[in-house]
Every structure is written in structure tokens, then in C-alpha cells.
N, C-alpha and C positions, 0 to 999 in steps of 0.2 A: 705760168703755171701759179693759178689763182689760189687762195684759200679763202675760208669764211670761217668769224670766229667772232669772239666778242660778246657780243647781245645773247640774250635768251630768246627762242624762237618759239613760235608755234606750230612750224611747219619744216620739212626735213631740208636739209641741204642738197639743191637740186643738184644733179650728175655735172661734172666739168670736167672732164679728162683734158689734160693738155696735149698738145702737139707732140710732146716728147715720151707721152705713153704712161704719165701719173695721175692719180688724183689721191691729194692729203686734205684733210679738211677738219674743222673741230664745230660741234654742234651742240649747244646748251639751251636745253628744253625749258620753257615754262611748264605753269601746272595745265594748260590747257592744250599743250602739245598733242596732235593729232598726225599718223603717217597714215594714207593708203597703201595698198599693196604695191611693191615695186618691184623690179628685177633690172640686171645688168649682162651685158655680155662678157662679162670677168668676173671672177670672185672677188669678194672686198671683205675686209679686216676690219672687223670694231672692235675697240679697247675702249670699255666701262671706265668712267675717271671718277663718278660720283652718280648717286641716287640709284634707283633699282627697277626692277622691270622684267621684261622677256622679249625674245626676238621670234616671231610668230613666222613658219614656214612650213611647206612641204618636207621635212628634214631627209635625207637619204637615211635608210635602215641603221647603219650603224653609224649615226652622228649621234654626239651627246646634246640631246635637246637643250637648248640654253634657257631654260625656265629660271625662275629666281635670280637674274642676273641683278649684281651688286660692284661696288666698285672693286676694279682689280681682274674683272673677269675679260676675256679674249673670246671672239667669236668670227670664224669663218665661214661667210656664206657664200657656196656655189655660185658660180655663172648660170645665169637663166631660170633662178629658183626666186621666184615671187615670196616676197617677204615685208615685213612691217616690225618696227620697234614700237613696244607697247609699254609706256613708263607707269610707274604707282604714280597716280597724281598726287600723292601727299610728299613723294620724294621724286623729282624730276631727276632724268637722267641726263648727264653731260658725258660727251664721247669725243673721242678720234676716231676717222675711218680712215683707210688706206687701200686703195687699188691700183694694181698696175693691167696696163693693156696687153695681154701677150700678144698680139698681133702685132704691136710696134715695139715690143722689148721680148724677142723670141726666147730669150732666157728663162724665161717665167713661164713658158706655154704649159709646163708641166706643175705647177703650183697645186693643182687640186688633186695629182698623183700622189703628192708628198706631204701634204698638211692634212689632216681629217678635219671633216666638215662638224659646223657645231660650237658648241663652248669646249675650249683647250683649258687644262690644266693651270689655275690661278698660281699655284706655286712655280710652274714653269715659266709663266709669265713675266712673274717677280725676278725667277734667277737671270732670265736673258732680257732684264729693263727694256722690255718692251715700250712701256709708257714714256721712260726718259728718251728712249731713242725717237718716238714720236712729238717729243716736244721739242727737239732738235730738227727735226724734220719741218714741222712748222716755223721754225724760225727760219731756215735756211729758205724754204718756198716764201717767205714774206720779203725777203732782198730782192727778190727777183734779178741779179745779175747772173752774168752766164757761169762763173766758178761757184755759185752758190747752187744755182741749177744741176748743176755736174753733180755737187756732193748731195745734193736732194736724191738725184735718181740713183745714187749708189748707194744711199743710206736707205731708201724704200726697197732696195734690192738685196740689201743687208738682212733687213727686219725678215724678211719673208724667207731666206737661207737660214738665219738660224732657226726660225721655227721649223724650216724641213729638217735641218740635221738634228734637233730636239726631238723630232717626231718619228726618226728613222728613216729617212731620206725616201726612199721609191715605197719602202714598207708601211710609210706613216697611216696613207688614206685608207688601207685596209685594217687597220687595227683602231679598237675602240681606246676608252680613257677613263676608266671607272673612277680615277682617282679625282676627275673633274666633278662628279657628282655627289663627294661627301666622302664618308665612311670614316677609317681610323685616320685621323689626320695625321700624327706624328709618321705612320708608315707611310703615309703618301707623299709628307713632305721629303722623307729617305727616299722614296722611288725614284721622284722628280729630281732631285739632288744626284743621283748617281747616273740619270740619262743623261743631266748636264756634264757631269765629269768625263762621260766617254767621248766628249767631242772637245771638253777643253781641260784634258789632263797635261798639256804641255804649258798651260799658264803657270805664274807663279802662285800656287796656292799652299793655305796653311789650314788650318784646324779652327783657327778662330775664324776666319772669312767665310767657312764652312758653316759651323756653328751659327755665325750672326746670318747667313742666307737663309736658313732653316729657320729663324726664329726661336733658336735654343738657347741653353747654356750649353758651355763647351761640353761639361761633365753628361749630362743628356744627352747631346748628339753623339757624343763618342758611343757611350752606351748603346743607343739605339741603334747607329751605325753597325757597331760589331752583332747586334742580335739579327739584323735583319741580312748583313753581308756574309756574316760567318768569319770577316777578319775585323783588323782596323782600318780605319780611312785612309792612313798611311801605308799600309800593307795593299789595300787597293789601288788605291793613287800609284805607286810602285809599280802594281802588276800592269795597270794600263800603260805606262810607259814604256816597260819593257817589251811588252807586246809591240808596242809600235816599234821601237826599236829592232827588234828581231825582222818584223818586216822590211823593213830599210836594210838591215843586214841581207835578207835573201834576195832582195828586188833591185838593189842597187848597188851604186858603187860609191857611194857617198863615205868619205872619211871617218871613222868613227866618234872625231872632236865634233862634227857635224851632226852627227846622228845623234848622239849625248843631247846636244841644246836643242835640236829638233822635238825631242822626245819629251823636254821639259826639264833637263838636270841643269843647273848654272855651275856645277864643280863636276868635273872630270873623273877625280876622284872616286865620288860619290857613285857615277855612274858606274864605272867599272865594280867596285864594290857591291854594288844591288844587282848588277846583270849577274854576276858570278853567282851570287846567293841565290837568285831564281833560277838563271837558265843552267847553273852547276858547270858551267864554261864561260872562258873569257869571251869579248866578242868577237875576235878575229879567229877564234875557234870555232866559233858557230857559224861565222860565215865560211869558213874553211868547207864544213859538212854538207855546203849546198853547190860548190862549185866544183 
């Protein structure tokens, strides 16, 4: 499971899919970098670390065309799509690349149905910590031992899984993402944070970490969030958690204590109080209505 990195190069990293079904690489370009059109039998994820340029391809109609790519942008190239990276010669690109062969890792066979093609929203990549995850992946691959290889494969799958969850799962590839192209920056940031919340509400979240993730002061974040969502950040978070708890009460026989913790509540008393306020009844009363 080899990786190419370090020196600046004038040609692309050659395809090198490992026997385990993963290809991860770093490519640091010099001013004379030139890439001919190429294609792969698997989708490829590109994460721009430095520089600027574009990824030229015959993009599907609903893809966000990755022109004017800069640091922080992430691009998914579909399998079988001829493409090439074109640098701004004054600002050569450095990037990370990741691909999984669905023929070897069958769980990833539907990546292209779950994640939209083209440029993905930069704010989403920041919230999901994609660049940090790629750095860890490169480190694991460089070690070469069996345990690190296992962790690397798990990490690669997790990157695609997090992108799929944040893109709406099976609905993701059918949607466009105008926030990737620009527009009202603050509103786009809130949109992306809300998408992220919907699959991370069970974590220990604070309004301070939320405002920091969105690059805003606490006051601006809370005001913009309320304007966008017509409720407070905490109110929306609790709504997501209680909606999940109601689903577990309806569809499982898990104990209330377990459901409270699975839904993101650290204190059982807070869960009971919040559930009663939102659902209008106690958790076991709610469950009784469905049995």
C-alpha cells in the first residue's frame, strides 16, 4: 500500500491501487506541472491543500464544475471520466488523492450513488475534517505494518462514509449543491453546519464549538442560526435528539436510559425534561402509544 509524497513534481502520480483495494497519495506540483487526460475504473477524491487551478472533465449535468479550485476544495471524479488537473502556474497545486476499488471493497460499490460529483462544499469538508483525516491516512500507509494497513482501510472507508452521510446518503448524487459555487457565504455556512448536525447530533456539542466551526463569533452565529432556522441552536439540537429518541422508542425495546445516551443526552433528567417539553408526554407513555 504505497504512497508517493514529498518532492514537487511536473507529472501526476501514477495510479497505484493496492491489493487491499485502496490508493492514497500526495502530489505536490511545480510550476511546469502538466497532466494529460486520464481516467480510472473507480471514483477518485481530490483534496486541494495549496495553490489554485481547475479540474477539467466532461462533468455530469448536475455536477458542480470545479473551476477556480483553491485550498480546502474537495472534488469527486466519477469512474470512467476522463479528466486532468490544470494548475495556475503562479500558484502550483498540492493535493491529496484517495480512491477505493469497489471491486475489492464491495461496501464502496455505491459511492457514486451517495456522493455528488464535482466540487463539494468547502465548509462541509472543514466540518468533516477531511484534510486532517487524509494526513492520518498517509501516515498509516507509510508505516506498512498489518495493523496500520487495517486502520488505513478503515479510515479510507470512513472518509467516504462521512461524505455520503453529509450528502444525504442515496439522495446525495441526485442533488446539486449551490453552496459550493459561492453566494451568500454566511447563509451557506449555516446550511452546511445544519447538514452536519443532522448526522452528528449525538456528539457532545456546544454553541462555542459550533460558532468556531463556522468561523463566526458566538453572537453572530446564534443570530444567523435563529434567522435561518427560525429557532435557536439549542432548540434545533434538542429537536434532532428527541426525534431520534422517538424513533428508538417506537422501533426498539431499548431501555430509556440507553436511548437517552444514544440520542446525545449526558444527563437522564435533562432527557426526561426535554422529551416532555417537546413530545408532550413522558418517554414510556410515548412508547405505550405504539405498542
